[in-house]
N, C-alpha and C positions, 0 to 999 in steps of 0.2 A: 133143965126145963124145956118144954116143947114150945117153939116159937115158929111163926111163919118166916119165909125167906125175907120179906120186907122188914120184919122185926129184927131178924138176925143182922141184916145190912145196917140198920140204924144203930144197933147195939155195938157192932164192930167199929163203926165210924166213931162212936163215943169212946170206945177203947183207945182209938188212935189219937184222941184229943182233938178231933175235928170240931171246930166251932162255927164254921161258915161253909156253905155250899152255894155254888152259882149254877143256875140251871133254868130249864124250861120244861114244863110237864107235857104229857100226851097220854094216849090210851094205854100203851104198853107199860108205861112206868107209873100208872095211876095208883097201884097198890103201895108203891114206895112213897109217893107223895102223900097218900092218906096216912101212912105211918109217920112220915116226917111232920105232919100237922100236929100229931100228938106230942111231939118233942120240940115244938117251936120255941119253947123257953130255954132249951139247951143248945139247939143248933139253929143258927140264923140262915134263912134261905134268901138269896138275892135273885129275884126274877129279872133276868136280862131281857132285852128286846129281841135278841136273836141268839141261837145257840153258839155261834162263833164268838159272840161277846162273852158268853159264859166260860168258854175254854180260855180265852185271853184273860178274863178276870181271875180264874184259878191260877193261871201262869203268873200274873202280876202279884197276886197274893203270895205265891210261893217265893218269887224273887225278893219281895220286900221283907218278908218275915223269916225266910229260911225254913219254913215248914212245908208240908205237902199240901198243894192246892187240890180242891175237889170240885168236879162239875158233874151235873146230871143232864141226860137227854133221853128222849124217848126213841123209839125204833125208827127205821127208815130215814127220811130226810132229817129228822131231829139228830140222829146219830151222825149222818154224813156232814151235817153243818158244823160238827166239832172238828172235822179233819184238819182244817187249816190251823186251828189253834193247837191241836196235838202235834202237828208237824213243826210248828214254831217252837214249842217246848222241846221237842226232840232235838232240833238243830242246835239249841242253846243249852242243852243238858239241864232242863228244869223239871223238878219232881212234881208231877201232877198225877192224880188218879181220876180217870174219866169213867163214869159208870153209866152205861146205857142199858135199856131193856128192849127185848125183842119179842116177836110173836112166840106163842107157845111152842114147846119142844116138838109136838106132833106136826106143827105147821112149818117148821124150818125146812128150807130147801124146796118149797112148793110155790114160790113166787106169791106168797100170801100178802094181803094188804099191809103196806108199810114194812115189809120184811127187807132187810139188807144184811149181807154177811159183813158186818162192821169189823169183826175180828180179822177177816181176810183183807178188807180194805186198809186197815191200819197196821197190818203186820210190818211193813217196812219203816214205819214212823213211830214205833213204840219200842221200849226196852223189852216188853213182854206183853202179851194180852191173853185173855181167857174168855171162853164162853162156858158158863156154869149150867150144866144140864141136870144136875142132881143137887137138891137143896142141902143134902148132907155134906157137900163139898164147899158150900158157900163161905162159911166163916173162915176156914183155912185159906181159901183163895184170897179173900179180902186182906187177911193179915199178911200173906206173902206179897201181895201187890204193893202194900206200903213199904215193906222191906226193900223190894226191888227198886221202887221209885227213888229211895234215899241212898241205897248202898253203892259204894264205889263211885263211878261216874253217874250222877243222877239222871233221871229222865222220866217220860210219861209211861204209864201203864193203863191199859183199858180192860174193864171187866164188863162183859155183856151177859145179861141175865134174862132168859126167857120169862114171859109173864107168869106162866104157871108155876115156875120156880119161886117167884116172889110170893105166891099164895100157899104153896105146899109147906108142910111143917117138918121140923127136924129138931133134934136135941141141941140146945145151945148151952155152953158153959163159958163164962167170962174168963178171959185170959189176961194175964199181966203182960203188958207190952214192954219189951226190953229195948233200950235205945240202941240205935245203930252206931257202933263205935268204929272209927277209922282203923284200918288194919295197920299194925306196926311192922308187918312182915315186909321189910325192904332189904334188897340185896346189898350187903355191906361192901361188896366189891364195887358195885356201881357208885356208892357214896365215895369210896376211896378214889376212883377214877375222876369223879367230879371235883373233888378237892385238889387233885393234882392239876387238872386243867385250869382251875381258878388261880392256883398258886403261880403258875407260869405266865398268866395273862398280864400284859402291860396296858391293854386298852379294852377292859371288859364293858359290856353293855347289858342291861337287864331288861327283858321284854316280858311284860306281865299280861296274862290273858284271863278269861272268865273263870278258869279253874281255881285261881287264887281266891276269887270272890266266893265261889261255891264251897270251897274248903274252909272258909272263915279263917284264912291264913294271914290276915293283914298285919297282925302284930309280929309274927315270925318273919314275914316278908320285909318289914321295915328294919328289923334287926339285921337281917341278911344283907340288905342294901348298904346299911351303914358300915357293916364289917368289911364288905368288899370295897366300899368307896367307889361306886360305879353310877353313871347316869341311868335313868329309868325311863322307859317308854311303855306304852300300853296299847292294847287293842280296844275296840269299842266295848267289848264285853268285860274288859279288865278294869274299867274306870272305877276309881275309888279304892281299889285294893291297896294302892300306894297313894299317899296324899298328893293331890294335884297342886298344892301350894308349896310343897317341899322344893328347895333349890335344886335338888338333883333330878327333879322331874322335868322332862323335855317335851311333853305333849304326845299326842297319838302317833302311831306308826302307820304307814301305808298310803293308799290312794289319796286320801285327804288328810294325811298326817302332816306334822310340821316338817319344814326343811331340816331343822335341827335333828330330829329323830331319824329321818330318812338318810341324811348324810352321815350321821353318827353311826348308825347300824351298818351302813355300807363301808365304813372305815374301821370299825372295831376289829380286834383280833380274837375276841371270844364273845359270842352272843349266848346269854343264859336265858332260856325260855321257860317261864314259870306258868304252866297251865294254859298254854295257847295252842291252837291247832294249825297254824300257818295257813290261814285262809288266803285265797287268791287276792282278796282286797287288801291284805297286809303285805304280801310278798311281791306284788307286781309280777314281773317275769321271774318265775321261781328259779330258773337257771342262773340268773344274775343276782339273786338275793343273798346278801351278806357274804359275797364271794371271797372277801379277805379274812373271814372269820372261821374259827372252829365253832361248832354249835353244840351246846349242852342243853338238853331238854329234860324238864321235870314234868311228869304227867301221870295221872292215875290210870289212864287207859293205854295199855301196851300197843293197841291198834294205831295210836297216833304217832308212834315212833317210826320215822322214815316214810311216812305216808305221803306227804306233800313236798317235804324238803329233806334231803339226806343230812343226817346229823353225825357228829363225831362221837358222842356218847349220850346216854340217857339214864335217868333214874325213874323207875316205875314205882309209883306209890302215891298215897294221899299227900297232897301238897303241904298241908300243915305239918304232918309227921316228917316228911322229907326235909323241909326247911329247918324244923327243930333239930333234926340230927345233924344237918350241915352246920347250923349255928354253934352247936356244942364243940365241933371240931375246928371251925375256922378261926384263924388268928386275925387280929386287926390288920387291915391292909390300907395302903395309901397310893393314890394315882393322881398326884397334883397336876402334872402336865396334861394328862388326858382330860381331866375334869375342866381345866382351864380352857382347853381347846373347845370343848362342848359348850361351855358358858359363853365363849366368844360367838359361837353359832347362834345361841339363844338371843344374844344381844343384836346380832346382825339380821336375824330372820324372825322377827316377832310376827305373830298373827295380827292382822289389821283389817279395817273395813272403813267405808266412807263415813265420815263422822257427822255429816250435816243433815241426814235424812233418816227416816225410819227404815231399818234393815233387820234381817234375821239376827245377825250377831249382836246388834244393839239390844234387841228384845231379850236375848238369852243373858247378856251381861246385866241388864236391868233386873231380870228375875233373880240372878245371883246376888246382886246388891241388896235387893229388898228382902230376900229370904236368908241373907247371911250365909249362904252356902249350905243351909240346913234342910232344904226341901228334898222330897223325892221327885226327881224329874223323870217323866215317862215320855217317850216319843213314838211317833209313827215312823215312816221310812221315807227318806229323801233328803233334800238340801237341809231342811230344818233339823233333821237328825244329826247331820254332820256339824251344823252350827252348835247344837246342844252339846255335842262331844268336844268341840273346840273351845267354846267360850264360857262354859260353866266349869268351875274348878271343884271337882269331886274330891272330898277329903275322907269319905267313909264308904265302905262297900255297901251294896244294895241300895244305892241312891240314884243310879241311872238304870232304868228299866227300858230295854229296847230290843227289837227283833234284829239280832246281828246275823245269824246264819241264814234264815229263810228270807229275811227282808220283807216282812209282812205289812203291807199297807192295810190299815184298819186295825192294827194291833193295839194301839196306844190307849184309846179311850176305855175299852174294856179292861185293859191291864191297870189303868189308873183307878178304876172302881175297885178292883181287887186289892191294890196297894193301900188305898185309903181305908178300906174295910179292915184290912189286917193291921194297919198302922194309923189308927184314928187321930193320934196326937201330932202327926206330921202334916206339913203342908204338901199337898200332892198337885203337881202341875203337869198336864199333858200338852206337849208341844206338837202341833200337827201342821201339815200343809193343807191347802184347801182341797187338793185331790184326795188325800187320805181321809180328811174329815167327812167327805161325801160318802165314804164307805162305811162309816160307823156312827154317824151323827144321831142315829136312832137311840143310841145308848145314853144320850143326854136325858131322854125320858126316864131311863133307869135311874140315873143319878138323882133326878127330881123325886121319883116315886119313893126311893129309899132314903132320901135326904142325905146323899153322899156329897159333901161339898168339895168336889174337885174343881180346879181352875183349868179350863180348856182354852189354850192360846192357839189361834189359827194364824199361821204365817201365810197370808192370802196374796199370792202373786198372780192369780187368775190363769195359771198354767201348771202343767206337771213339771215342776221346776228342774229336778235332776235330769229327767229325760230330755227336756229342752236344752239344758246345759250341754249335754252330749251332742244334740242335734246342732247346736250353735258352733261347737268346736270341731266336730268330726264328721258332720253330715251336711255340710254346705248350707246351714241355716234353713233346712227344709223341716218346718215344724208340723210334722204329720201327726194329727190326733193328739196334740199336747196343749192346745189352746182351749181354756175353759171359759168361753165368752158367753155365758148364760147370765140370767138375772137373779140367781139365788142370793138372798139376803140372810146372812148367817145371824145377824142380830135379831131380826124378826123371827127366824127359825127358833133361836134359843128361847125367845119370849113365848112363842107358841107352845113350846114344850114345858114351860113353867120355870125356866132358868133365867138368870140375868144376862142380858146381851149388851155389850159395849163395843163401839167401833173406835179404832185408833188409826190416825193417818200421819201423826207426827210423833217424835220422841216424847214430847211433853204429854201428849194425850195418852200414850201407852203407859208412861210413868204413873200418871194419875189413875188410869184404869186398873192397873195391877195393884196399886196401893188400896184402891177401893175393894177390889176382889178379895184381898186378904182379910178384910173386915166383915164381909157380908155373911159368912157362914152358910152359904148355899152354893149350888152349882152356878158357875159363871162361864160365859163364852166371850172371849175378847177377839174381835176380828181385826187383825193387823194388816193394813194395806201396804204392800211393798212393791217395788219395781219388778216387772216380769223377767228382767234379764240380770238380776243379781245372781252372782255365782259363788260357789264354794271354792276357796283357795286355801292352800296350794292344791295341785292336782297332779296325778301321774297318769299319763296317757295309756290306754290299753296296750299290753305287750311290752311296755317299757320297764326298765329297772326303776326302783324307788329312788335311786340317786338322781334320776332325771325329773324330779318334781319341779313344776313350774307354777308361776302365779301371774297375776295381771300385769305386773311390771315386766316380767320376762316376755310376755306376748308383745308388749309395746316395743321392747328392744329388738325383737325379731323383725 
């Protein structure tokens, strides 16, 4: 049957099972929004306050549900406002499809009103992108975009559609969408080498990254860990792939990782890396990283092998499939002396914080207690992000949503709206610093408009906390442009946008505020006043090995 480009777009989204779109309309995309109106009972549209919020919401939806997130924007500034969100998804391998509309084909390349080459702009930060100049190509392009977003290492795809293409007609035939199945094509020789390395190891350590989460490999990972009998650490992106409550879990690795994990990885004889990219935040000085160990890496992307750290061996393939194959061949192993040593480190170097006042770690632990560890925790970027990683024990994948690769301040509130929309039965909490909240607080209006009951917790220290921590430790306490000494009242701001606003200055006040927020069933902002000089411990200084992690007590001893 003959349909317009806009009709084809909506029908193809329905084919893909899309039930929610986050976006912001404009002139060039008007035909699409007119068609979307006719299907409003089949596809929910969330009108965000800013296109960046729409991109982050699509990202949060994808991370929480495992499905492809979708966002819409119009041409020119509407499209460029998606860029930070697309880059965030690209760095963390999150499957989203961003659909923009542009000026008509005849006006392209002529500096027309609100024209931008968004395909050119986003080329370095997408898995693939398209500009569809012929309506006859539109359906096939949309279908390919969803496959590319999901297949192998996931990531964002952008489709730019000129306005006249959305109005032109073409023949449309509904297609049955086949699920993207992980490839079982894994080199058996690589598996054999991996098995040999593991068999010879006396002190193995397993390091889990976001790839294990994206591959839905938690069950296989847990079996793998138990068979090898090895301690487990993770990256920020790997949280929840292995239960944070398991005795073998030793906490996060890297710049703000636990001393146990940093020391253990520095002393192990085999580091087994499951879906991690060796970020500089994890490795510290890469030349000194795990220098006593052979390194075995499992990753779906061959480009990650030997990219940041030289490895001994690797297995390229889907993590779930790889671990399944390994588990079939592995014998039960036991490393009692090694495990005992790591457990001694855990006992000697626990995470701690000042117990008598309201602090970021207390806030995170109280959220954990009141939600029973069952919430979806979303964060912005900074000290609060590290506290959320350290003090909330994630037992399931897709329960910490955070910008790990790009480190995007302003990510969390939009992402929390996407997560709550996709997982309406889950409690969704966005933890922010006051600096981050200033970047996206307009999305509280979105939460109210669409009745999305997220809980926004602001760790308010009146400074840009992580940057200030560096200035305090490494820049002679010169606090250049990091003091936020204005009179913004987040409680009044929340109330002005129709949300509930609560201020907490003590542990008891926060405890009561959060308990109340859980019962209200509406958007809530809790403004938590903490000290400006609270710090994230432990820490690894720039350029140092992770074995040189230090904390507050180490500074005093110096």
